[in-house]
Gaussian input, Z-matrix of N, CA and C with variables (Angstrom, degrees):
# hf/3-21g

backbone

0 1
 N
 C     1     B1
 C     2     B2     1     A1
 N     3     B3     2     A2     1     D1
 C     4     B4     3     A3     2     D2
 C     5     B5     4     A4     3     D3
 N     6     B6     5     A5     4     D4
 C     7     B7     6     A6     5     D5
 C     8     B8     7     A7     6     D6
 N     9     B9     8     A8     7     D7
 C    10    B10     9     A9     8     D8
 C    11    B11    10    A10     9     D9
 N    12    B12    11    A11    10    D10
 C    13    B13    12    A12    11    D11
 C    14    B14    13    A13    12    D12
 N    15    B15    14    A14    13    D13
 C    16    B16    15    A15    14    D14
 C    17    B17    16    A16    15    D15
 N    18    B18    17    A17    16    D16
 C    19    B19    18    A18    17    D17
 C    20    B20    19    A19    18    D18
 N    21    B21    20    A20    19    D19
 C    22    B22    21    A21    20    D20
 C    23    B23    22    A22    21    D21
 N    24    B24    23    A23    22    D22
 C    25    B25    24    A24    23    D23
 C    26    B26    25    A25    24    D24
 N    27    B27    26    A26    25    D25
 C    28    B28    27    A27    26    D26
 C    29    B29    28    A28    27    D27
 N    30    B30    29    A29    28    D28
 C    31    B31    30    A30    29    D29
 C    32    B32    31    A31    30    D30
 N    33    B33    32    A32    31    D31
 C    34    B34    33    A33    32    D32
 C    35    B35    34    A34    33    D33
 N    36    B36    35    A35    34    D34
 C    37    B37    36    A36    35    D35
 C    38    B38    37    A37    36    D36
 N    39    B39    38    A38    37    D37
 C    40    B40    39    A39    38    D38
 C    41    B41    40    A40    39    D39
 N    42    B42    41    A41    40    D40
 C    43    B43    42    A42    41    D41
 C    44    B44    43    A43    42    D42
 N    45    B45    44    A44    43    D43
 C    46    B46    45    A45    44    D44
 C    47    B47    46    A46    45    D45
 N    48    B48    47    A47    46    D46
 C    49    B49    48    A48    47    D47
 C    50    B50    49    A49    48    D48
 N    51    B51    50    A50    49    D49
 C    52    B52    51    A51    50    D50
 C    53    B53    52    A52    51    D51
 N    54    B54    53    A53    52    D52
 C    55    B55    54    A54    53    D53
 C    56    B56    55    A55    54    D54
 N    57    B57    56    A56    55    D55
 C    58    B58    57    A57    56    D56
 C    59    B59    58    A58    57    D57
 N    60    B60    59    A59    58    D58
 C    61    B61    60    A60    59    D59
 C    62    B62    61    A61    60    D60
 N    63    B63    62    A62    61    D61
 C    64    B64    63    A63    62    D62
 C    65    B65    64    A64    63    D63
 N    66    B66    65    A65    64    D64
 C    67    B67    66    A66    65    D65
 C    68    B68    67    A67    66    D66
 N    69    B69    68    A68    67    D67
 C    70    B70    69    A69    68    D68
 C    71    B71    70    A70    69    D69
 N    72    B72    71    A71    70    D70
 C    73    B73    72    A72    71    D71
 C    74    B74    73    A73    72    D72
 N    75    B75    74    A74    73    D73
 C    76    B76    75    A75    74    D74
 C    77    B77    76    A76    75    D75
 N    78    B78    77    A77    76    D76
 C    79    B79    78    A78    77    D77
 C    80    B80    79    A79    78    D78
 N    81    B81    80    A80    79    D79
 C    82    B82    81    A81    80    D80
 C    83    B83    82    A82    81    D81
 N    84    B84    83    A83    82    D82
 C    85    B85    84    A84    83    D83
 C    86    B86    85    A85    84    D84
 N    87    B87    86    A86    85    D85
 C    88    B88    87    A87    86    D86
 C    89    B89    88    A88    87    D87
 N    90    B90    89    A89    88    D88
 C    91    B91    90    A90    89    D89
 C    92    B92    91    A91    90    D90
 N    93    B93    92    A92    91    D91
 C    94    B94    93    A93    92    D92
 C    95    B95    94    A94    93    D93
 N    96    B96    95    A95    94    D94
 C    97    B97    96    A96    95    D95
 C    98    B98    97    A97    96    D96
 N    99    B99    98    A98    97    D97
 C   100   B100    99    A99    98    D98
 C   101   B101   100   A100    99    D99
 N   102   B102   101   A101   100   D100
 C   103   B103   102   A102   101   D101
 C   104   B104   103   A103   102   D102
 N   105   B105   104   A104   103   D103
 C   106   B106   105   A105   104   D104
 C   107   B107   106   A106   105   D105
 N   108   B108   107   A107   106   D106
 C   109   B109   108   A108   107   D107
 C   110   B110   109   A109   108   D108
 N   111   B111   110   A110   109   D109
 C   112   B112   111   A111   110   D110
 C   113   B113   112   A112   111   D111
 N   114   B114   113   A113   112   D112
 C   115   B115   114   A114   113   D113
 C   116   B116   115   A115   114   D114
 N   117   B117   116   A116   115   D115
 C   118   B118   117   A117   116   D116
 C   119   B119   118   A118   117   D117
 N   120   B120   119   A119   118   D118
 C   121   B121   120   A120   119   D119
 C   122   B122   121   A121   120   D120
 N   123   B123   122   A122   121   D121
 C   124   B124   123   A123   122   D122
 C   125   B125   124   A124   123   D123
 N   126   B126   125   A125   124   D124
 C   127   B127   126   A126   125   D125
 C   128   B128   127   A127   126   D126
 N   129   B129   128   A128   127   D127
 C   130   B130   129   A129   128   D128
 C   131   B131   130   A130   129   D129
 N   132   B132   131   A131   130   D130
 C   133   B133   132   A132   131   D131
 C   134   B134   133   A133   132   D132
 N   135   B135   134   A134   133   D133
 C   136   B136   135   A135   134   D134
 C   137   B137   136   A136   135   D135
 N   138   B138   137   A137   136   D136
 C   139   B139   138   A138   137   D137
 C   140   B140   139   A139   138   D138
 N   141   B141   140   A140   139   D139
 C   142   B142   141   A141   140   D140
 C   143   B143   142   A142   141   D141
 N   144   B144   143   A143   142   D142
 C   145   B145   144   A144   143   D143
 C   146   B146   145   A145   144   D144
 N   147   B147   146   A146   145   D145
 C   148   B148   147   A147   146   D146
 C   149   B149   148   A148   147   D147
 N   150   B150   149   A149   148   D148
 C   151   B151   150   A150   149   D149
 C   152   B152   151   A151   150   D150
 N   153   B153   152   A152   151   D151
 C   154   B154   153   A153   152   D152
 C   155   B155   154   A154   153   D153

   B1=1.4531
   B2=1.5346
   B3=1.3325
   B4=1.4603
   B5=1.5297
   B6=1.3389
   B7=1.4564
   B8=1.5228
   B9=1.3208
   B10=1.4574
   B11=1.5270
   B12=1.3188
   B13=1.4655
   B14=1.5280
   B15=1.3383
   B16=1.4655
   B17=1.5186
   B18=1.3266
   B19=1.4619
   B20=1.5165
   B21=1.3147
   B22=1.4594
   B23=1.5265
   B24=1.3148
   B25=1.4638
   B26=1.5280
   B27=1.3193
   B28=1.4600
   B29=1.5255
   B30=1.3167
   B31=1.4699
   B32=1.5289
   B33=1.3211
   B34=1.4635
   B35=1.5156
   B36=1.3324
   B37=1.4612
   B38=1.5270
   B39=1.3296
   B40=1.4674
   B41=1.5282
   B42=1.3281
   B43=1.4610
   B44=1.5271
   B45=1.3171
   B46=1.4605
   B47=1.5212
   B48=1.3296
   B49=1.4600
   B50=1.5282
   B51=1.3277
   B52=1.4640
   B53=1.5237
   B54=1.3102
   B55=1.4618
   B56=1.5298
   B57=1.3255
   B58=1.4608
   B59=1.5324
   B60=1.3135
   B61=1.4616
   B62=1.5331
   B63=1.3197
   B64=1.4583
   B65=1.5259
   B66=1.3173
   B67=1.4609
   B68=1.5319
   B69=1.3118
   B70=1.4620
   B71=1.5196
   B72=1.3101
   B73=1.4650
   B74=1.5107
   B75=1.3154
   B76=1.4638
   B77=1.5307
   B78=1.3040
   B79=1.4551
   B80=1.5355
   B81=1.3193
   B82=1.4756
   B83=1.5250
   B84=1.3180
   B85=1.4609
   B86=1.5247
   B87=1.3273
   B88=1.4615
   B89=1.5258
   B90=1.3186
   B91=1.4627
   B92=1.5188
   B93=1.3269
   B94=1.4722
   B95=1.5282
   B96=1.3263
   B97=1.4549
   B98=1.5278
   B99=1.3191
   B100=1.4662
   B101=1.5182
   B102=1.3266
   B103=1.4651
   B104=1.5264
   B105=1.3086
   B106=1.4685
   B107=1.5283
   B108=1.3238
   B109=1.4656
   B110=1.5161
   B111=1.3294
   B112=1.4625
   B113=1.5145
   B114=1.3216
   B115=1.4651
   B116=1.5300
   B117=1.3199
   B118=1.4687
   B119=1.5154
   B120=1.3210
   B121=1.4740
   B122=1.5176
   B123=1.3322
   B124=1.4515
   B125=1.5270
   B126=1.3126
   B127=1.4639
   B128=1.5265
   B129=1.3231
   B130=1.4733
   B131=1.5213
   B132=1.3297
   B133=1.4668
   B134=1.5299
   B135=1.3132
   B136=1.4622
   B137=1.5271
   B138=1.3175
   B139=1.4665
   B140=1.5272
   B141=1.3311
   B142=1.4615
   B143=1.5230
   B144=1.3204
   B145=1.4631
   B146=1.5169
   B147=1.3122
   B148=1.4539
   B149=1.5129
   B150=1.3202
   B151=1.4757
   B152=1.5224
   B153=1.3322
   B154=1.4595
   B155=1.4841
   A1=110.72
   A2=116.48
   A3=119.89
   A4=110.73
   A5=116.22
   A6=119.95
   A7=110.96
   A8=116.57
   A9=121.06
   A10=111.02
   A11=116.53
   A12=120.88
   A13=110.73
   A14=116.64
   A15=119.76
   A16=110.71
   A17=116.71
   A18=120.31
   A19=111.12
   A20=116.01
   A21=120.86
   A22=110.75
   A23=117.04
   A24=120.94
   A25=110.85
   A26=116.92
   A27=120.06
   A28=111.47
   A29=116.24
   A30=120.05
   A31=111.08
   A32=116.96
   A33=120.57
   A34=112.18
   A35=116.78
   A36=120.55
   A37=111.04
   A38=116.35
   A39=119.77
   A40=110.38
   A41=116.33
   A42=120.01
   A43=111.24
   A44=116.95
   A45=120.64
   A46=112.56
   A47=116.83
   A48=120.76
   A49=110.50
   A50=116.90
   A51=120.13
   A52=110.68
   A53=116.11
   A54=119.99
   A55=111.17
   A56=116.40
   A57=120.30
   A58=111.17
   A59=116.67
   A60=120.23
   A61=112.07
   A62=117.19
   A63=119.78
   A64=112.98
   A65=117.16
   A66=119.61
   A67=110.23
   A68=115.73
   A69=120.62
   A70=110.42
   A71=116.07
   A72=121.17
   A73=114.01
   A74=117.63
   A75=119.57
   A76=110.56
   A77=115.72
   A78=122.26
   A79=108.74
   A80=114.58
   A81=119.52
   A82=110.71
   A83=116.59
   A84=120.85
   A85=111.35
   A86=116.27
   A87=120.10
   A88=110.93
   A89=117.30
   A90=121.37
   A91=110.65
   A92=116.41
   A93=120.70
   A94=110.46
   A95=116.95
   A96=120.67
   A97=111.31
   A98=117.25
   A99=120.57
   A100=111.50
   A101=117.49
   A102=120.52
   A103=110.47
   A104=117.64
   A105=121.52
   A106=110.26
   A107=116.44
   A108=120.24
   A109=111.22
   A110=116.94
   A111=120.62
   A112=112.21
   A113=116.73
   A114=120.74
   A115=110.95
   A116=116.36
   A117=120.06
   A118=112.02
   A119=116.72
   A120=120.31
   A121=110.65
   A122=116.79
   A123=120.80
   A124=111.39
   A125=116.82
   A126=120.75
   A127=111.09
   A128=116.78
   A129=120.24
   A130=111.09
   A131=116.81
   A132=119.72
   A133=110.93
   A134=116.20
   A135=120.25
   A136=111.19
   A137=116.96
   A138=120.47
   A139=111.39
   A140=116.69
   A141=120.23
   A142=111.68
   A143=117.02
   A144=119.72
   A145=110.28
   A146=117.24
   A147=120.62
   A148=113.20
   A149=117.25
   A150=120.92
   A151=111.15
   A152=116.52
   A153=120.08
   A154=111.84
   D1=-39.85
   D2=-179.41
   D3=-65.24
   D4=-39.90
   D5=179.18
   D6=-61.68
   D7=-39.03
   D8=179.05
   D9=-65.65
   D10=-37.96
   D11=178.32
   D12=-68.18
   D13=-38.22
   D14=177.81
   D15=-65.45
   D16=-43.11
   D17=177.82
   D18=-62.17
   D19=-41.04
   D20=179.63
   D21=-65.00
   D22=-42.77
   D23=179.46
   D24=-65.18
   D25=-41.20
   D26=179.36
   D27=-65.78
   D28=-43.16
   D29=178.33
   D30=-63.00
   D31=-41.24
   D32=178.00
   D33=-65.74
   D34=-38.65
   D35=179.28
   D36=-66.08
   D37=-43.01
   D38=179.20
   D39=-64.81
   D40=-42.32
   D41=179.19
   D42=-64.47
   D43=-43.29
   D44=178.92
   D45=-63.38
   D46=-41.63
   D47=178.62
   D48=-66.73
   D49=-41.14
   D50=178.78
   D51=-64.05
   D52=-39.57
   D53=178.37
   D54=-64.52
   D55=-40.07
   D56=178.89
   D57=-66.80
   D58=-36.11
   D59=-179.12
   D60=-68.86
   D61=-25.33
   D62=-179.57
   D63=-85.79
   D64=-9.75
   D65=179.41
   D66=-80.92
   D67=162.05
   D68=179.85
   D69=-77.69
   D70=138.02
   D71=174.69
   D72=63.42
   D73=44.19
   D74=-178.47
   D75=-75.71
   D76=144.04
   D77=177.19
   D78=-117.88
   D79=168.51
   D80=179.10
   D81=-58.94
   D82=-42.69
   D83=-178.91
   D84=-63.87
   D85=-39.62
   D86=-179.77
   D87=-66.53
   D88=-39.65
   D89=178.82
   D90=-63.77
   D91=-45.83
   D92=179.65
   D93=-64.45
   D94=-43.59
   D95=-179.97
   D96=-62.23
   D97=-43.17
   D98=179.00
   D99=-67.00
   D100=-35.97
   D101=177.70
   D102=-65.54
   D103=-43.87
   D104=179.30
   D105=-65.66
   D106=-43.97
   D107=179.12
   D108=-63.12
   D109=-43.05
   D110=178.21
   D111=-61.76
   D112=-41.98
   D113=178.66
   D114=-64.57
   D115=-41.08
   D116=-179.86
   D117=-66.17
   D118=-44.72
   D119=-179.57
   D120=-65.25
   D121=-42.87
   D122=-179.13
   D123=-64.19
   D124=-43.40
   D125=179.41
   D126=-66.38
   D127=-42.50
   D128=178.49
   D129=-62.79
   D130=-42.22
   D131=178.50
   D132=-63.65
   D133=-39.01
   D134=178.08
   D135=-64.98
   D136=-42.52
   D137=179.09
   D138=-65.65
   D139=-42.71
   D140=-179.63
   D141=-67.10
   D142=-31.69
   D143=176.69
   D144=-64.88
   D145=-35.64
   D146=178.61
   D147=-72.09
   D148=-25.44
   D149=-178.56
   D150=-83.51
   D151=-41.41
   D152=-175.12
   D153=-98.36

């Protein structure tokens, strides 16, 4: 279960960073924030899928 959560967090972080890089006027802080947000959302979705 932990491995699945790590994979989910990594995939969310990569997706969030890629999304930030495609936006106009991206900064380092915006990329990091989007990566963290993507990882959090992906992990939460994975956990909720296991509960419901």
